[in-house]
C-alpha positions in Angstrom: 0.0 0.0 0.0 1.3 3.5 -0.9 0.2 6.7 0.8 0.6 10.1 -0.9 2.0 12.4 1.8 1.9 15.8 0.2 4.1 18.8 0.9 4.1 18.8 4.7 3.9 15.7 6.9 5.1 14.1 10.1 5.6 10.5 11.2 6.2 9.7 14.9 7.6 6.3 15.7 7.7 5.1 19.4 8.1 2.0 21.5 5.4 0.7 23.6 7.1 1.9 26.8 5.7 5.4 26.0 2.0 4.3 25.8 2.2 1.8 28.6 2.7 4.6 31.2 -0.1 5.0 33.8 -2.6 7.8 33.8 -4.5 9.0 36.8 -5.2 7.3 40.1 -6.9 4.2 38.8 -3.8 2.9 37.0 -5.2 3.1 33.5 -2.6 3.1 30.7 -2.2 6.1 28.4 -2.6 3.8 25.3 -2.6 4.8 21.7 -5.8 6.9 21.9 -4.4 8.9 24.8 -1.1 9.4 23.0 -2.8 10.6 19.8 -5.0 13.1 21.8 -1.9 14.4 23.6 0.1 14.8 20.5 -2.8 16.6 18.7 -3.1 19.0 21.6 0.6 19.7 21.6 0.7 20.3 17.8 -2.3 22.7 18.2 -0.2 24.5 20.9 2.5 25.0 18.2 5.1 22.4 19.3 7.2 20.9 16.5 10.3 18.8 16.1 12.5 18.3 19.1 10.3 20.5 21.3 7.3 18.2 20.5 9.3 15.1 21.4 10.6 16.5 24.7 7.1 17.7 25.7 5.5 14.4 24.8 8.0 12.3 26.9 7.9 14.8 29.7 4.1 14.8 29.8 3.9 11.0 29.7 6.3 10.9 32.7 4.2 13.4 34.6 1.0 11.5 33.9 2.8 8.3 35.1 3.8 10.0 38.3 7.5 9.5 37.6 9.9 7.5 35.5 8.4 4.9 33.1 9.1 1.3 33.9 9.8 0.2 30.3 12.4 1.5 27.8 11.2 4.5 25.7 12.4 5.5 22.2 10.8 8.1 20.1 11.7 9.2 16.5 10.0 12.0 14.6 10.4 12.3 10.8 8.9 15.3 9.2 8.9 17.4 6.0 8.1 21.0 5.9 7.9 23.2 2.8 
């Protein structure tokens, strides 16, 4: 399958350690939906590139209440015109 990306696009790749962090007092995991919502909000706030990656990892740690228990790797590929 091929996807036409257009003039501007971004692709974020991350390991499961990022979305397996806990959220709130009931121990629910952040999950993919929570991650997508968080990134959309951060993009709407104007965060891009390295600032977006740092903010995402920092917020996931904050939501978890501290360091994450699994390894975390995040890569952002983007093209701007």
